N, C-alpha and C positions, 0 to 999 in steps of 0.2 A: 684283200681285207685290210682294214686299218686297225692298228693296235690302239687300245684304250686302257689306261691304267685306272683301276677302280680303287677308291679309298675304302676304308674298313666299313663304313656305314652302307655304302652301295653294294659292296661285295656280300655283306651279311644279308641284306634284303634280297639280293639275287639268289643266294643259296636257299633262302626260305620261300622263293617264288612270290615275293611281295613287292616287286618293282611295278610302279604305275606311272602314268603321265609322261612328261617329256623325257625323263631319264630313261625309261624303258624304250621309248621310241628311238632315242639317239644311239642306244646300244645294239639295235637290230643290225645284223650283218657285220658287227665289229668283233675283233679278237680281243677277248678280255684278258688282261694281265693284272697281277697283283704284286706288290713288293714283299720282301721278306718280313717287314714290320707288320703288314696287313695279315700275312699268314700267321704270325705269332699272336696277333690280337684276336684272330678268329678262333 
């Protein structure tokens, strides 16, 4: 699996099951990673 670092907007949409379009397609099969800053913002 390839790691992908999500920014706060994409991570928020992923947590709320609102990802659509090309972003959702590119994240299929990827390992999602977030930074400490993104965790704090969420």
